[in-house]
N, C-alpha and C positions, 0 to 999 in steps of 0.2 A: 729345131729342138721339138717340134713336135713329130717330128719323123721317130723320136725314140718312145713317143706316147704310143703312135701307130705300133709300133713293132710290141711295145709292152701288151698293149691290148690284144692281135693277134698270138702273141706267145699264151697269158693266161686263156686264150680258147680253146686253144691248140694242146695244152697240158690237159683236158680231158679227157683225150683222147678218141674224140667222135670225127670221122670225116666228115659225114653232111653236116654238123652242127659247123666245123668248120669251114663247110663250103658255103652253107647259109650267110655266115659273120660277115664274108667277101661281099653278099649284095646289103649289107645294112650301108644307110648313107651316113656320111662321115657327117654332114653340119659343118659348124662354124669354128666348135671345137673351142669358143668363148671362155667355158670352163675350165680347158687344161690352161688355156693362154694365162685366166687370170693366176692360177695357181701357182705356174712355173715364175711368173714378173712376181709373185710377193714372194714366195718360198727361196726362190734360186734356183738358175735353169739349171744349175752343174750336179744337184742335190737327189742321188736316187730315190732316195723316199720322196722326194718332192716329184718327182718323173711317176714313180707308181702312185700315188695319190690320184694324179690327173690320169692316167689311165684307168684308175678304177671307178674317179666320178664319171668319167667318157661311156666306160660301159655301162654304168648308169644310167646316164642322159639317154641312151642309145635305148637301152631296154624301156621306158619311157616312150620315146617317140613312138618304135611298136606297138604301143597297146593302145597310143592314142589313135593312130592310124585305122589299128580297128574298131572302135570307139565314132570312129568320125568319116567309116566308111571311105577312107580316103584312099584315091585309086592311084597319086600322084605324092613323090615327097621329092623336092627340089628336079624337077623335072623328070625324071627316071619313076618306075612304075615301083610303088609302096610293095613289101614284102608279101602283105596280106594279098592285096592286086594281082603279082607272081605267082602267090603259090596260093593260100589261105589262109583265113581267120585263125584257122589253129597252129599253124606249119610260126605266124605271126607272132602266137600268143605265148607258144612255149619258148621260142626261141627270144623272147623279150623277158620270160623265166627263167631260163640259164644267163644271160646278163646281168640277171636282175644278183642272182644267188650268186654267179661266183664275183663279179662284184664284192658283193657281202664276205664273203667270204674271204678272198683277200686284204678288206678292212678290218679285217683281226688279226693282225700285222701290227697296224698303229694303236696309239696309246684310246684309253679308254674314254676321253673327252673327243678326240676329233672321231673315233668308232661312233658317237653316241648323235655328234655333231650330226654328220653326215648322214643315217641312218633316223634320225627325229626327221631329217629336210625330206626324205623321200616318201614317211608319212604324212607329212604334211601335205606333198607333189601327189600324192594318193589319194589322198581328200581335196584337193581343188582339181582332179579330174573328175573326181565325185560330183560337186559342185558347179562345175560345167556342165554337164550330163542334163544334173538337176538344173539348171541356170535356163539349156536351150528347150525345154518343153514349152515354154511359152516368153514372149518377149520381155525381158527386164531392164525396169526404166531404171533402176538403182545402184547410183554410183559405188555404194557403198560394199555393197555385194560383188559388182565388179571388180571390185579392187580389191576384196578380199579372197576371190579366184583366184586373178592374176598373182597375190604375193603367193600364196600356196600352191597354185600350178607352175607356177615361174620362176619368181624369186625367190624361193628359200630354199634351190638347190644350188641358186648361184650366191645367196647368202652366206648358205654352209662352206661350200669349195673358197671360196674370201677367209673365212672364218677359221676354218680349217689349217687353210694356208699361215695365215696371220699363225695359228699355234704352232705349228712345225716351224717356224719361224724364231720364233721365241718373241712375238710382236704381241701387240695387243689386239684381242680380237674383238674388241666389244668395236673398234674402227673400222676394220678391215670389213667385220658383220654388217656392218649401216651402208658402206662402201657397196658392199655385194649386192643386199636388199635392195637401193635404190637404183643402180643396175639392172639389175633383173626388171624391179617396176617399168623403169626407163625403155629397157627394151623388148620388152609386149608392147608397150603401145605405139611403141615404133614399127613393131610388126602388124600392130592392126591399122596404121594409117596405110602403109605399105597394102597391105589388100586392097583398100580402096583406090589409091594414087596408081598404082603400077601394071604394069599389061601381065598377062598368063604370060609370055615369054619370058618375059626377065621373072616374075614368082616361080616360076616353075611348077603352078597352078592356078586353075580360074580367079581371075580379079574379079571384088566382088563374095569370095569363094562363103568369108565367115558367115555373110549373113542368112547366106541358102542353106547353112549348116544352124542356123538355129542361136548364132553366136551375135550377141547385141552388145558389142566393143564400144569403146570408148568414143570413135568420131559416131556413132548410131546413136549414144546415151545424146552427145553435146546437139547434135543435130536435131533430134527427138522434141528437147528442151527448148527448144527457140523454133519450132512448128507449130503451126496452125492448126486446130481442131481437123479442120477439113485431110491436112497433107499428112498428119495424124493418122485418120485412120487409112489414108490411101496407103503409106507405108504400109502397115500392119496386113493389108494385103500382099501385100512384098514379101512378107518374113517366111521363112524356111521356102520358096518356091525357088523354081530354075528361072531366072528372070532372065526377061526380051531386051534386046539390043537399045529399044525406047526408054525399057525401067532405069533398065544402067544409067544410061544416061540422065533417067531424072534423078537416081539417088547424087548420084556426084554431083549434078548441078546445086539442089537443095544440102548438100556437104558446103560447097564454096559459100552457098547463097547466106548460111546459116554462119561460115569461118569456125564450124566444127573443128576441120584439118589446124586449122592455127591454134585453133585454144588447145588440140592434144598435143603439138609440138612443143607449148611454150610449157604444156606439164613437164613432155621427156626433159626438157631442158632445165627444168626445175629443178627436177631428181634429176639427175645429172651434176649441178652446181652443189644440192644437197651432199651428194656422193663426194664430191672433191674435195666440201666442206671438212668430212670426218677426217679423211686421210692430213689435212692440210698442212699440218706441221711433221709428217712423217714424210721418209727419203720419196724422192718421185721415182719409180724403176718400173716405166710407161702406164702407168693408169690414168691420167690423164689421156694419151692419147689412146687407149678401147674409149673410154668416156667419146670422146670426139669421135671418135669412127664410130660408134655405135649408132649414136645419135642422127650422123650425115650421111649413113648407110640408104642404099637405095635399093636395097632387096636384102 
């Protein structure tokens, strides 16, 4: 069914009638299509409106990734050159703007409630991007600021995907919104864990890249909390720098010593359980499997 979503996405872009835009769209990374899968499962695979909503959300998500790569000066996205690296920042930004704008124009065919739900989430996503930039200026030890940022930057659009799909299907949107929010938070925590635990070959980008970019993610917050003053000072000397092999080994050793990864996994699993509790009395349309696969994934 995701093939139909991919087809609709291409058709939305091709309807603009610009060959260059269509060619660039073929180079935009596809990602996991988590948001589309969520919408299709909640609102029904065969419903054309559901399929279209899924395609719109994925256009919007793809736009956010293009802008994110520019902000982070990223050169790789899932092991392939990012659009900004292959072309330039201007091209990536404008392509992102095209995807956002086309997504919003197609969104007008839906009810006011659904349109507002999605567009408000995109506003929060952008605020989250700005927060991420601000927090990267200096090491952030605050758990509250971290969770506020990842809610807005990552979880808000997943929350809106689940909520809007429930509206479309005539289900209780509040329950599915909570499921989506917790899924989004857990998803980001797992991403943060994998940045530490996995290799560049698996990730498609350098290991420990978050710290180099100035992102004090949850594993680093838990580790920092347990370090002695001397180790805290040393960690600060490594912040936002190209790490040597020895420095990378030190960080991973301290992660293990402080139990930071285990604490993060505990948080992710608790969020997953809370997500499932929110829809406990709803028909299982595969949302349990989404939670399980997302938490247990290795990339």
